C-alpha positions in Angstrom: 50.1 11.3 -14.5 51.0 9.8 -17.9 49.8 11.7 -20.9 50.8 15.2 -20.1 54.3 15.1 -21.6 56.0 14.2 -24.8 59.5 13.1 -25.7 62.1 10.7 -24.4 65.3 12.8 -24.2 63.9 16.2 -25.0 60.8 16.3 -22.9 57.9 18.8 -22.6 55.4 18.5 -19.8 52.5 21.0 -19.8 50.0 22.1 -17.1 47.1 24.4 -16.7 43.5 24.9 -17.9 41.8 27.3 -20.3 40.2 29.4 -17.5 42.7 28.8 -14.7 45.2 31.5 -13.6 47.9 30.3 -16.0 49.2 27.6 -18.2 52.8 26.6 -18.4 55.3 23.8 -19.0 58.7 22.3 -18.2 61.3 21.3 -20.7 63.6 18.6 -19.5 66.7 17.4 -21.4 67.7 20.6 -23.1 71.5 20.6 -23.6 73.4 23.3 -21.7 75.0 26.4 -23.2 72.3 27.3 -25.7 71.5 31.0 -25.7 67.8 31.5 -24.7 65.7 34.5 -23.7 62.0 35.2 -23.6 62.4 37.2 -26.8 63.4 34.0 -28.6 60.0 32.4 -27.8 57.6 35.4 -28.0 57.3 35.7 -31.8 56.1 32.1 -32.1 53.5 32.7 -29.4 52.4 35.9 -31.1 51.8 33.9 -34.3 49.4 31.5 -32.4 47.7 33.9 -30.0 44.0 34.6 -30.4 42.3 37.9 -31.4 44.7 38.8 -34.3 42.1 38.7 -37.1 38.4 38.5 -37.7 38.7 34.8 -38.6 39.8 33.6 -35.2 38.4 33.7 -31.6 38.4 37.2 -30.2 39.6 36.1 -26.8 42.3 38.7 -26.0 45.4 37.1 -24.5 48.8 38.7 -24.5 50.4 35.3 -24.2 53.5 36.8 -22.6 56.0 34.1 -21.5 58.0 34.1 -18.3 61.0 31.9 -18.0 61.3 30.6 -14.5 64.3 28.2 -14.3 67.0 26.5 -16.2 69.0 29.6 -17.3 72.1 31.4 -16.1 73.4 34.5 -17.8 71.2 34.0 -20.8 72.1 30.4 -21.5 70.5 27.0 -20.7 72.1 25.2 -17.8 71.0 21.7 -18.7 68.5 21.7 -15.8 64.7 21.8 -16.3 63.4 25.0 -18.0 60.2 26.1 -16.4 57.9 28.7 -18.0 54.6 30.3 -17.4 51.9 32.0 -19.5 49.2 33.9 -17.6 45.5 33.7 -18.6 44.1 37.2 -18.6 40.9 37.2 -20.6 38.7 34.4 -19.2 34.9 34.6 -19.4 33.8 31.6 -17.3 30.2 32.8 -17.2 29.9 31.9 -20.9 29.9 28.3 -19.8 27.6 28.4 -16.8 24.6 27.2 -18.8 26.4 24.0 -20.0 28.2 23.1 -16.7 26.0 19.9 -16.5 25.5 19.4 -20.3 27.7 17.6 -22.8 28.5 19.7 -25.9 28.3 17.4 -29.0 31.7 16.9 -30.7 33.6 18.2 -27.6 35.6 16.2 -25.0 33.0 16.9 -22.3 31.4 13.5 -22.2 34.7 11.6 -22.5 36.3 13.6 -19.7 33.3 13.0 -17.4 33.3 9.3 -18.1 37.0 9.1 -17.3 37.3 11.3 -14.3 33.8 11.4 -12.9 33.9 15.3 -13.2 35.1 17.9 -15.5 36.0 21.6 -15.7 33.4 23.1 -18.0 35.1 26.5 -18.3 36.3 26.7 -21.8 36.9 23.0 -22.0 39.4 23.1 -19.2 42.4 20.9 -20.0 40.9 19.9 -23.3 40.9 23.5 -24.6 43.2 24.6 -27.4 44.5 27.1 -24.9 47.0 24.4 -23.9 48.6 24.6 -27.3 50.4 27.8 -26.4 52.6 25.7 -24.1 53.5 23.5 -27.1 54.4 26.5 -29.2 56.7 27.8 -26.4 58.3 24.4 -26.1 58.7 24.2 -29.9 60.5 27.5 -29.9 63.1 26.1 -27.5 63.3 22.9 -29.6 64.1 25.1 -32.7 67.1 26.6 -30.8 68.4 23.1 -30.0 68.0 22.0 -33.7 69.9 25.1 -34.9 72.6 24.7 -32.3 73.3 21.1 -33.1 72.8 21.0 -36.9 75.5 22.9 -38.8 73.1 24.3 -41.5 70.3 24.8 -39.0 66.8 23.3 -39.5 64.1 25.3 -41.2 60.6 24.5 -39.9 57.7 26.1 -41.7 54.0 25.6 -42.0 51.0 26.7 -44.1 47.3 26.2 -44.4 46.6 24.4 -47.6 42.9 23.7 -47.5 39.8 25.1 -45.8 36.7 23.1 -46.3 36.5 21.9 -49.8 38.7 24.6 -51.2 42.4 23.8 -51.5 45.3 26.0 -52.7 46.7 25.8 -56.2 50.0 24.0 -55.8 51.4 25.8 -58.9 51.1 29.1 -57.0 52.6 27.8 -53.7 54.9 30.5 -52.3 56.3 30.2 -48.8 56.9 33.9 -48.7 53.2 34.5 -49.1 52.4 32.7 -45.8 53.5 35.7 -43.8 51.6 38.2 -45.9 48.1 37.2 -44.8 46.4 36.2 -41.5 45.4 32.8 -42.9 49.0 31.3 -43.3 48.1 30.7 -46.9 50.9 30.2 -49.5 48.6 31.1 -52.4 47.4 34.8 -52.5 44.4 34.1 -54.8 43.1 31.3 -52.6 43.6 33.4 -49.5 41.2 36.0 -50.9 38.6 33.3 -51.6 39.0 31.8 -48.1 38.4 35.3 -46.7 35.0 35.3 -48.4 34.2 31.7 -47.4 35.1 32.4 -43.7 33.0 35.5 -43.6 29.9 33.4 -44.7 30.7 30.7 -42.1 31.1 33.2 -39.3 27.9 35.0 -40.2 26.0 31.7 -40.0 27.6 31.0 -36.6 29.0 27.8 -38.0 32.5 26.4 -38.5 34.6 24.5 -41.0 37.6 22.2 -41.1 41.1 22.6 -42.7 44.3 20.9 -43.7 47.7 22.1 -42.4 51.0 21.3 -44.0 54.4 21.5 -42.2 57.9 21.0 -43.6 61.3 20.6 -42.1 64.4 21.5 -44.2 68.0 20.4 -43.6 67.1 17.5 -41.3 70.1 15.2 -41.0 69.7 11.6 -42.2 69.5 9.0 -39.6 66.9 10.4 -37.1 64.4 7.8 -35.9 64.3 4.3 -34.7 63.6 1.3 -36.9 60.6 -0.4 -35.3 58.2 1.1 -32.7 59.8 4.5 -32.4 59.9 5.3 -36.1 60.3 9.0 -36.8 57.1 9.1 -38.8 55.2 7.1 -36.0 56.3 9.7 -33.4 55.4 12.6 -35.8 52.0 11.1 -36.3 51.5 10.8 -32.5 52.7 14.4 -32.0 50.3 15.8 -34.6 47.4 13.6 -33.5 47.8 15.0 -30.0 46.8 18.5 -31.3 43.2 19.5 -30.6 40.8 18.7 -33.4 43.3 16.8 -35.5 41.6 13.7 -37.0 44.1 12.6 -39.7 47.8 12.7 -40.4 49.8 11.9 -43.5 53.5 12.0 -44.4 54.8 12.5 -47.9 52.3 11.3 -50.5 50.2 9.9 -47.6 46.8 8.6 -48.6 47.5 9.5 -52.2 50.2 6.8 -52.3 47.4 4.2 -52.3 46.6 5.3 -55.9 50.2 5.3 -57.1 52.1 2.5 -58.9 55.3 1.1 -57.5 57.2 3.0 -60.2 55.6 6.3 -59.3 55.9 5.9 -55.5 59.6 4.8 -55.4 61.9 7.7 -54.8 64.7 7.0 -57.3 68.3 8.1 -56.5 71.3 9.4 -58.3 74.8 10.7 -57.4 75.3 14.4 -58.0 78.6 16.2 -57.1 79.6 13.1 -55.2 76.4 13.0 -53.0 73.2 10.9 -53.2 70.2 12.8 -54.5 66.6 11.7 -54.5 64.6 12.4 -57.7 61.3 12.7 -55.8 60.0 12.7 -52.2 56.9 10.6 -52.1 58.2 9.2 -48.7 58.2 12.7 -47.1 61.8 12.4 -46.1 61.4 9.2 -44.0 62.2 5.6 -45.1 61.9 2.7 -42.7 61.1 5.1 -39.9 64.4 6.9 -40.3 65.1 10.4 -41.9 66.8 10.3 -45.3 68.0 13.9 -45.4 65.2 15.0 -47.7 62.6 17.6 -46.6 60.2 16.1 -44.0 56.6 16.8 -45.1 53.6 16.3 -42.9 49.9 17.1 -43.4 47.2 17.1 -40.8 43.4 17.3 -41.2 41.5 19.3 -38.5 37.7 18.9 -38.0 35.4 21.9 -37.7 35.1 23.2 -34.2 32.0 21.9 -32.5 31.4 25.3 -30.8 28.6 26.6 -33.1 25.4 28.6 -32.7 23.2 26.0 -34.3 21.2 24.1 -31.6 22.5 20.5 -31.3 20.9 17.5 -29.6 22.7 16.1 -26.5 22.2 15.0 -22.9 23.2 16.2 -19.5 24.8 14.4 -16.5 21.4 13.5 -15.1 20.4 11.6 -18.3 18.0 14.3 -19.6 17.9 15.0 -23.3 18.7 18.7 -24.1 19.5 21.0 -27.0 22.7 23.0 -26.7 23.9 26.3 -28.3 27.5 27.0 -27.6 28.1 30.7 -26.7 31.3 32.5 -26.2 34.3 33.3 -28.4 35.4 30.5 -30.8 37.4 30.0 -33.9 35.3 29.4 -37.0 38.2 27.5 -38.4 40.7 26.0 -35.8 43.1 25.1 -38.6 44.3 28.7 -38.9 45.9 28.9 -35.5 47.0 25.3 -35.7 49.8 26.2 -38.1 52.3 27.4 -35.5 51.2 24.5 -33.2 52.0 21.9 -35.9 55.3 23.6 -36.5 56.1 23.3 -32.8 55.2 19.6 -32.6 57.5 19.0 -35.6 60.3 20.8 -33.8 59.8 19.0 -30.5 59.8 15.6 -32.2 62.9 16.3 -34.3 64.8 17.7 -31.3 64.0 14.6 -29.3 65.2 12.3 -32.1 68.2 14.4 -32.7 69.4 13.9 -29.1 68.5 10.2 -29.3 70.6 9.8 -32.4 73.5 11.7 -30.9 73.2 9.6 -27.7 73.2 6.3 -29.4 75.5 6.8 -32.4 77.4 9.9 -31.4 77.3 11.6 -34.8 74.8 13.2 -37.2 74.9 12.1 -40.8 75.5 15.0 -43.2 
């Protein structure tokens, strides 16, 4: 069925539900000869997995990956790479009371209207549990990028806003991201977020966030000029992440307030090479990478799983009030950081192979 995979040459297809026995995926199109072990993937899954701090869902999943195919003697063979991640901490009973009710803000009603039935256990296929598959696929995509790009491609992400409180850009430090459980590049703001989230969690409520991801050392020339623009595919990839309601690249919506002089990224020659004097375009012009850092931001809504009673209906047409029980993230933006990194890696790996296939070279 269409809609369960992403990519044209480097393709990820995912399967599984939140409370099924396992989730997993298949990577097709990975070049042969790339060293790959489960240990190359596990650190990225560990960064995304639940239960790691008081600010995320306390569902306890080991998220241990098993590679099933596509490898021989520790290297990719060029055939499909299958992998599996078992679900070990399901509590389906938490959802028994809402099996015939539609949780406001969730995909329950939309799934029911589309399929005529739905899996109410943890949201089924609509659950953010599925994003573990993306992270695993993204880890393999990173290996492809680093194998084919001489300098290697650095992909990194950070949480830059929770609710109405944004980081101070003057204090932005990528090294700080790994020092706190909030993926925050600003230590002072991280401490304030900790207080904000404690209040949100105590109320049984939730709050939205903004994630920023960046790719460094991306070759110029990736992307297609019209319908498959690199930024168009990145926007699709990011919008496919659960709870994402907005995506911007480079200056994004702020570009609407800039003048032409401010928005144009001027160029000069330094040491015989072209250099941009700014990066309002976020590393993409005309849908094609320029060699600058690619910068993407995504806005995530507050999770709709809250303890405050909300008005809704059930499958029989009755009006009801719903309180969502169970274990949920008060801010889904926190664990979305490694997911957004993965989607960036997957999209770049796909376009890298497309560029190599059409033009045969990568622009340095």
